[in-house]
C-alpha positions as CSV (number, residue, x, y, z in Angstrom):
1,M,-151.2,-57.7,6.1
2,F,-147.8,-56.8,5.9
3,N,-146.3,-56.0,9.4
4,L,-142.8,-54.3,8.9
5,A,-141.8,-54.5,12.7
6,S,-142.7,-58.1,13.0
7,N,-140.8,-58.9,9.8
8,I,-137.7,-57.0,11.0
9,T,-137.8,-58.7,14.3
10,K,-137.9,-62.2,12.5
11,L,-135.0,-61.2,10.2
12,R,-132.8,-60.2,13.3
13,K,-133.6,-63.5,15.1
14,F,-132.7,-65.6,12.0
15,S,-129.4,-63.6,11.3
16,K,-128.7,-64.1,15.0
17,N,-129.3,-67.9,14.7
18,S,-127.2,-68.0,11.4
19,A,-124.4,-66.3,12.9
20,G,-124.4,-68.6,16.0
21,R,-124.3,-71.8,13.7
22,F,-121.7,-70.3,11.8
23,K,-119.7,-69.6,14.7
24,R,-120.2,-73.0,16.2
25,S,-119.1,-74.6,12.8
26,K,-115.9,-72.7,12.9
27,K,-115.0,-73.8,16.2
28,G,-115.4,-77.4,15.2
29,S,-113.2,-76.9,12.2
30,V,-110.3,-75.3,14.1
31,T,-110.5,-78.4,16.8
32,V,-110.3,-81.2,13.9
33,S,-107.4,-79.0,12.3
34,F,-105.5,-78.6,15.8
35,A,-105.9,-82.4,16.2
36,I,-104.4,-83.1,12.7
37,M,-101.6,-80.8,13.3
38,A,-100.7,-82.3,16.8
39,I,-100.2,-86.0,15.5
40,P,-96.7,-85.2,14.3
41,F,-95.7,-83.4,17.4
42,L,-97.0,-86.3,19.5
43,M,-95.1,-88.9,17.4
44,A,-92.0,-86.9,17.7
45,G,-92.5,-86.6,21.4
46,T,-92.9,-90.5,21.5
47,M,-89.8,-90.9,19.5
48,V,-87.8,-88.5,22.0
49,V,-89.2,-90.7,25.1
50,D,-88.3,-94.0,23.4
51,Y,-84.9,-92.8,22.0
52,S,-83.9,-91.4,25.6
53,N,-84.9,-94.8,27.1
54,A,-83.0,-96.8,24.6
55,I,-79.9,-94.5,25.3
56,R,-80.2,-95.2,29.0
57,T,-80.7,-98.8,28.5
58,K,-77.9,-99.3,26.0
59,A,-75.5,-97.4,28.7
60,V,-76.4,-99.9,31.2
61,L,-75.9,-102.7,28.6
62,Q,-72.5,-101.2,27.9
63,A,-71.6,-100.9,31.5
64,A,-72.6,-104.6,32.2
65,A,-70.4,-105.9,29.1
66,D,-67.5,-104.0,30.2
67,A,-67.8,-105.3,33.5
68,A,-68.0,-108.7,32.2
69,V,-65.0,-108.8,29.9
70,L,-62.7,-107.2,32.6
71,A,-63.8,-110.1,34.8
72,A,-63.1,-112.7,32.3
73,A,-59.7,-110.9,31.4
74,T,-58.9,-110.9,35.0
75,A,-59.5,-114.9,34.9
76,I,-57.2,-115.0,31.8
77,A,-54.5,-113.3,33.9
78,S,-54.9,-115.7,36.9
79,G,-54.7,-118.9,34.7
80,Q,-58.3,-120.1,34.5
81,D,-59.6,-122.3,31.6
82,D,-61.9,-121.0,28.8
83,Q,-65.1,-122.7,30.5
84,N,-64.5,-120.7,33.4
85,K,-63.7,-117.5,31.9
86,T,-66.9,-117.8,29.8
87,K,-68.9,-118.4,32.9
88,I,-67.5,-115.7,34.7
89,A,-68.2,-113.2,31.9
90,L,-72.0,-114.3,31.8
91,E,-72.5,-114.2,35.4
92,Q,-70.9,-110.6,35.6
93,F,-73.0,-109.5,32.7
94,A,-76.3,-110.7,34.3
95,A,-75.4,-109.5,37.6
96,N,-75.0,-105.9,36.3
97,L,-78.3,-105.6,34.6
98,P,-80.8,-104.1,37.1
99,D,-84.4,-105.6,37.2
100,R,-85.8,-102.0,36.2
101,I,-83.9,-102.6,32.9
102,K,-84.7,-106.2,32.4
103,R,-88.3,-105.6,32.7
104,N,-88.4,-104.0,29.4
105,F,-86.4,-106.9,27.6
106,I,-88.2,-109.1,25.2
107,G,-86.6,-112.5,26.0
108,E,-82.8,-112.9,27.2
109,P,-80.0,-110.8,25.9
110,K,-78.1,-112.9,23.2
111,T,-74.4,-113.0,24.1
112,V,-71.2,-114.1,22.1
113,I,-68.0,-114.3,23.8
114,N,-64.8,-114.7,21.9
115,L,-61.6,-115.9,23.7
116,P,-58.4,-115.4,21.8
117,S,-55.4,-116.2,24.0
118,K,-55.1,-112.7,25.7
119,E,-58.4,-111.0,24.8
120,V,-62.1,-111.2,25.6
121,T,-64.7,-109.7,23.5
122,L,-68.4,-109.8,24.5
123,T,-71.3,-108.9,21.9
124,A,-74.8,-108.6,23.3
125,T,-78.1,-108.0,21.5
126,I,-81.6,-107.4,22.9
127,D,-84.9,-106.3,22.1
128,T,-86.6,-103.9,24.4
129,K,-90.1,-102.6,24.6
130,A,-90.9,-99.3,23.2
131,Y,-93.0,-97.1,25.7
132,F,-95.4,-95.8,22.9
133,G,-94.9,-98.6,20.5
134,S,-98.5,-98.7,19.3
135,L,-97.8,-95.2,17.4
136,L,-94.5,-96.0,15.8
137,R,-93.3,-99.5,16.6
138,D,-93.2,-102.2,19.3
139,V,-89.5,-103.1,19.5
140,I,-86.2,-101.4,19.8
141,S,-83.2,-103.5,19.0
142,L,-80.0,-102.8,20.8
143,K,-76.4,-104.0,20.4
144,V,-73.2,-103.5,22.3
145,V,-69.8,-104.8,22.0
146,S,-66.9,-104.7,24.7
147,T,-63.3,-106.0,24.5
148,A,-60.7,-106.3,27.2
149,I,-57.1,-107.4,26.8
150,V,-54.4,-108.8,29.1
151,N,-51.2,-106.9,28.7
152,N,-48.3,-109.3,28.9
153,G,-46.4,-109.6,32.2
154,T,-43.3,-111.4,33.0
155,P,-43.1,-115.2,32.7
156,I,-43.3,-116.8,36.2
157,C,-40.2,-119.2,36.8
158,M,-40.7,-119.7,40.6
159,L,-44.4,-120.4,41.7
160,A,-45.8,-121.2,45.1
161,L,-49.2,-122.6,44.6
162,N,-50.5,-122.7,48.4
163,P,-53.2,-120.3,48.9
164,S,-52.9,-119.5,52.4
165,V,-49.8,-120.6,54.4
166,E,-47.1,-118.6,56.1
167,K,-43.6,-118.7,54.3
168,A,-45.1,-120.2,51.1
169,I,-41.6,-119.0,50.0
170,Y,-39.0,-118.8,52.5
171,L,-35.4,-117.8,51.9
172,N,-33.1,-118.3,54.7
173,G,-29.1,-118.0,55.1
174,T,-26.6,-116.5,52.7
175,A,-28.0,-118.2,49.5
176,D,-28.7,-116.0,46.5
177,V,-31.7,-116.6,44.4
178,V,-31.4,-115.2,40.9
179,A,-34.6,-115.3,38.6
180,S,-33.1,-114.5,35.2
181,G,-35.5,-112.8,32.8
182,C,-38.6,-114.1,35.0
183,A,-40.8,-113.5,37.9
184,V,-41.3,-115.1,41.5
185,H,-44.8,-115.5,42.3
186,V,-46.5,-116.5,45.7
187,N,-50.2,-117.4,45.8
188,S,-50.6,-117.1,49.5
189,D,-52.8,-114.5,51.0
190,H,-50.8,-114.7,54.5
191,S,-49.2,-111.5,55.7
192,Q,-46.0,-113.3,55.8
193,A,-46.4,-115.4,52.6
194,L,-42.9,-114.5,51.1
195,V,-40.1,-114.2,53.8
196,E,-36.5,-113.3,53.5
197,D,-34.6,-113.5,56.9
198,G,-31.0,-114.1,56.1
199,T,-28.4,-112.1,54.3
200,G,-28.5,-113.4,50.9
201,L,-30.0,-111.4,48.0
202,A,-33.0,-112.4,45.8
203,T,-33.3,-110.8,42.5
204,S,-35.8,-111.2,39.6
205,E,-37.6,-109.2,37.2
206,Q,-40.6,-109.1,39.5
207,F,-41.5,-110.5,42.8
208,C,-45.5,-110.8,43.0
209,V,-47.2,-111.9,46.2
210,R,-50.8,-112.2,46.8
211,G,-50.5,-111.4,50.7
212,G,-47.7,-109.8,52.4
213,Y,-43.9,-110.4,52.7
214,E,-41.0,-109.8,55.2
215,G,-37.4,-108.9,54.7
216,T,-35.4,-106.5,52.8
217,G,-33.2,-108.7,50.5
218,F,-35.3,-108.6,47.5
219,S,-34.4,-106.5,44.2
220,P,-36.8,-105.2,43.2
221,L,-39.1,-105.0,46.4
222,P,-42.2,-107.4,45.9
223,A,-45.6,-106.1,44.6
224,K,-48.5,-107.0,46.9
225,G,-51.9,-107.8,46.2
226,C,-51.4,-109.7,43.1
227,F,-53.6,-112.4,41.3
228,K,-53.7,-116.0,42.6
229,E,-52.5,-117.9,39.7
230,E,-54.1,-121.2,38.9
231,D,-51.9,-124.4,38.5
232,P,-50.6,-123.9,34.9
233,L,-49.7,-127.7,34.9
234,A,-52.8,-129.2,36.4
235,T,-54.9,-130.1,33.3
236,K,-51.8,-131.0,31.3
237,M,-50.4,-133.3,33.9
238,A,-53.6,-135.0,34.6
239,T,-53.9,-135.9,31.0
240,A,-50.3,-137.1,31.0
241,W,-50.5,-139.2,34.0
242,A,-53.5,-140.9,32.7
243,T,-51.1,-142.3,30.1
244,V,-48.8,-143.8,32.5
245,D,-49.0,-147.6,33.6
246,T,-47.5,-147.6,37.3
247,T,-47.4,-151.4,37.5
248,C,-44.1,-152.3,39.0
249,T,-41.2,-153.1,36.5
250,V,-38.9,-153.6,39.2
251,N,-40.2,-154.6,42.8
252,H,-37.5,-154.2,45.1
253,K,-35.0,-151.4,46.1
254,T,-32.4,-150.7,43.4
255,I,-28.8,-149.8,44.5
256,I,-26.4,-148.3,42.1
257,K,-22.6,-148.3,42.8
258,S,-21.0,-148.0,39.5
259,D,-21.9,-146.5,36.3
260,T,-25.3,-148.0,35.0
261,T,-27.8,-147.2,32.2
262,L,-31.4,-147.7,33.4
263,D,-34.3,-148.8,31.0
264,P,-37.3,-146.9,31.2
265,G,-40.0,-148.3,33.6
266,V,-41.5,-148.2,37.1
267,Y,-39.1,-148.6,39.9
268,C,-40.7,-149.7,43.1
269,G,-39.1,-149.9,46.5
270,G,-36.7,-147.0,45.9
271,V,-33.3,-146.3,43.9
272,D,-30.3,-145.2,45.8
273,I,-27.4,-143.8,43.7
274,K,-24.5,-144.6,46.0
275,S,-21.6,-143.8,43.4
276,G,-21.0,-143.8,39.9
277,T,-23.3,-142.4,37.2
278,L,-26.9,-143.6,36.6
279,T,-27.9,-142.7,33.1
280,L,-31.4,-142.5,31.9
281,K,-32.1,-143.4,28.2
282,E,-33.2,-140.5,26.0
283,G,-36.7,-140.1,25.7
284,G,-37.5,-142.5,28.6
285,I,-40.2,-142.1,31.1
286,Y,-39.1,-143.4,34.7
287,V,-41.5,-143.7,37.5
288,F,-40.1,-144.0,41.1
289,R,-42.7,-145.6,43.3
290,D,-43.1,-146.4,46.9
291,G,-39.7,-145.5,47.9
292,P,-37.2,-142.5,47.5
293,L,-34.8,-141.6,44.5
294,A,-31.8,-140.9,46.6
295,I,-28.4,-139.6,45.2
296,S,-25.5,-139.7,47.5
297,A,-22.4,-137.3,47.4
298,H,-20.5,-139.3,45.0
299,G,-23.4,-140.2,42.9
300,T,-24.6,-138.9,39.4
301,L,-28.2,-138.9,37.7
302,R,-27.8,-138.0,33.9
303,G,-30.3,-138.1,31.2
304,V,-31.4,-136.2,28.1
305,K,-34.7,-135.6,27.0
306,T,-36.2,-137.8,29.8
307,T,-39.2,-137.5,32.3
308,I,-38.9,-138.4,36.2
309,L,-42.0,-139.2,37.8
310,F,-42.8,-139.7,41.5
311,T,-46.0,-141.6,42.8
312,G,-46.9,-144.0,45.5
313,D,-46.8,-144.1,49.4
314,S,-45.4,-141.6,51.8
315,S,-42.0,-143.1,51.4
316,T,-41.8,-141.6,47.7
317,R,-39.6,-138.6,47.4
318,L,-36.6,-136.8,45.9
319,T,-33.5,-136.5,48.1
320,T,-30.0,-135.6,47.3
321,Q,-26.9,-135.3,49.4
322,G,-24.4,-132.3,49.1
323,G,-22.0,-133.1,46.4
324,A,-24.5,-135.2,44.5
325,N,-24.6,-134.4,40.7
326,I,-27.8,-134.0,38.5
327,D,-27.8,-133.3,34.7
328,I,-30.9,-133.7,33.1
329,S,-33.2,-132.2,30.6
330,A,-37.1,-132.5,29.8
331,Q,-38.5,-134.3,26.9
332,T,-39.3,-131.9,24.1
333,D,-42.5,-133.5,22.8
334,G,-45.2,-136.1,24.1
335,P,-47.5,-135.5,27.1
336,F,-44.8,-134.5,29.5
337,S,-42.9,-132.3,27.4
338,G,-41.1,-129.5,29.1
339,V,-41.5,-131.2,32.6
340,A,-38.3,-132.9,33.9
341,I,-39.2,-133.7,37.4
342,A,-42.9,-134.2,38.8
343,M,-44.7,-135.7,41.4
344,H,-48.3,-136.9,41.5
345,E,-50.6,-134.7,43.7
346,S,-51.7,-137.5,45.5
347,V,-48.4,-138.2,47.1
348,T,-47.8,-136.9,50.7
349,P,-44.1,-137.6,51.5
350,D,-43.4,-138.4,55.2
351,K,-40.0,-136.4,54.5
352,V,-39.3,-133.4,52.6
353,N,-38.3,-133.3,49.1
354,L,-34.8,-132.0,49.3
355,V,-32.2,-130.9,46.7
356,T,-28.9,-130.2,48.3
357,G,-26.2,-128.2,46.3
358,G,-22.6,-128.8,46.4
359,G,-22.2,-130.8,43.2
360,Y,-23.0,-130.1,39.7
361,M,-26.8,-129.3,39.2
362,S,-28.3,-128.6,35.9
363,I,-32.0,-129.5,35.3
364,D,-33.4,-128.1,32.0
365,G,-37.2,-127.8,32.3
366,I,-39.6,-127.7,34.9
367,V,-39.7,-129.3,38.6
368,Y,-43.3,-129.8,39.3
369,F,-44.3,-130.7,43.1
370,P,-48.2,-129.5,43.1
371,K,-49.3,-130.5,46.8
372,Q,-45.6,-131.2,48.2
373,H,-43.0,-128.9,49.6
374,L,-39.7,-128.8,48.0
375,S,-36.5,-127.7,50.2
376,I,-33.2,-126.5,48.3
377,R,-30.3,-126.3,50.7
378,G,-26.5,-126.5,50.8
379,N,-23.9,-124.7,49.1
380,G,-22.7,-124.6,45.5
381,V,-24.4,-123.4,42.2
382,I,-27.8,-124.8,41.0
383,G,-29.1,-124.1,37.6
384,E,-26.4,-121.7,36.3
385,D,-25.8,-123.7,33.1
386,T,-29.5,-124.5,32.1
387,D,-31.5,-122.9,29.3
388,Q,-34.8,-122.9,31.0
389,F,-35.3,-123.9,34.7
390,A,-38.7,-123.4,36.5
391,I,-39.9,-124.6,39.8
392,I,-43.6,-125.0,40.8
393,A,-44.4,-126.3,44.0
394,D,-46.9,-126.1,46.8
395,T,-44.2,-124.3,49.1
396,I,-40.6,-123.8,48.5
397,T,-37.6,-123.3,50.9
398,V,-34.0,-122.0,50.0
399,K,-31.7,-122.4,52.6
400,G,-27.6,-122.5,52.8
401,T,-24.9,-120.4,51.3
402,G,-25.0,-121.3,47.5
403,L,-26.5,-119.8,44.5
404,L,-30.0,-121.1,42.7
405,T,-30.5,-119.6,39.4
406,I,-33.9,-120.0,37.6
407,K,-34.7,-118.9,34.1
408,I,-37.6,-118.6,31.9
409,T,-37.3,-116.2,28.9
410,A,-39.8,-115.6,26.3
411,E,-37.2,-116.3,23.5
412,N,-36.3,-119.8,25.1
413,E,-39.9,-120.9,25.7
414,S,-40.4,-122.5,22.4
415,F,-37.0,-123.6,22.1
416,S,-37.4,-125.9,25.2
417,H,-41.0,-126.8,24.3
418,L,-42.3,-125.7,27.7
419,P,-46.0,-125.6,28.4
420,E,-47.4,-122.1,28.4
421,L,-46.3,-120.6,31.9
422,P,-48.6,-117.8,33.7
423,K,-47.2,-114.3,33.6
424,S,-46.8,-112.1,36.7
425,L,-48.2,-108.6,37.1
426,E,-50.5,-108.7,34.1
427,H,-52.8,-105.8,33.5
428,V,-56.3,-105.9,32.2
429,A,-57.8,-103.0,30.1
430,L,-60.9,-102.0,28.0
431,V,-59.9,-101.5,24.4
432,K,-63.6,-100.9,22.9
């Protein structure tokens, strides 16, 4: 029997259930649609996070590279060799990378260092982990490049190598010192490393002292806080000395009282030029061992393109009296090129190396006493007629009433075949 009321109730229930099922189905489709639409936004978000992290990491890498090349350029300015410069650059680069950055590195940074004469370039590449790499990529590759240059300073023609003593260069009396076209540099960090306490005048392109100075007779006034320069001849001279046989050619004291020509060789026991001219043969190497080379007031030492070397015991030294004459020039090729007079670093003289003015003094080349004191005294003129004259010694004293002229100019460096000498007051700067 048809029951209208009952059927209407069932129809209402069916309609309600169908509507519920339709409503639930619509909600599910919206969720799926939203999830699909959210994927690009999520990917974009991960890209933003990874890109921001990469920018921060690259900035840290760049700062580390900049610090590295500046440190290596400073090493160039102080005269260190390529091995030390490379080591300094790598150490500075590593020291400036914080652990929070290095934790994201995959492997170690690859660094390439280029060292032209006055330039340092560091190129660093590294792979870093992506924070959301599983969505897009696992690795982000970064690369930075930094270059620093050393701007040319003034060539140094008087260099005191000692790193710590008082009066590493001491100017006393009324003597004038002229550094023509070049600089005077003092490595000592003592507060009175460079001292002038007479009435003489010292002039140069630049005075540069690592520590401090005392005196007013400088023109210009010295700059303080300068680099400690490495010995520019240390490697060259070690190699050159290795070529020298120091076996005695003459094994007794040699006394010169008239004009004499001396053969190259090793003169043990000392050579004393009492009078007359002792001529050294062109291109010769002369070694004075276990005794002084002494030049008296009426004696003359003359040589063209020769090398004078000192080695041996504590009696080994150079000494000249007032009125003595020296007229020599350095070799222009060979292991000792550019070096006119040199003492082996192992020699500890019991008396000072002494050059006394008053006669004719012309030394074309470098006078090199790396571990010894050199004293220049007396009156007269020293070095005025030379093309190139430089002094490198542990410590240097200039006393008396004369004039000492030293000169190194860029134009004449190649002419004289001098080894490359350091520059004073060089500046380092980033270029990229």
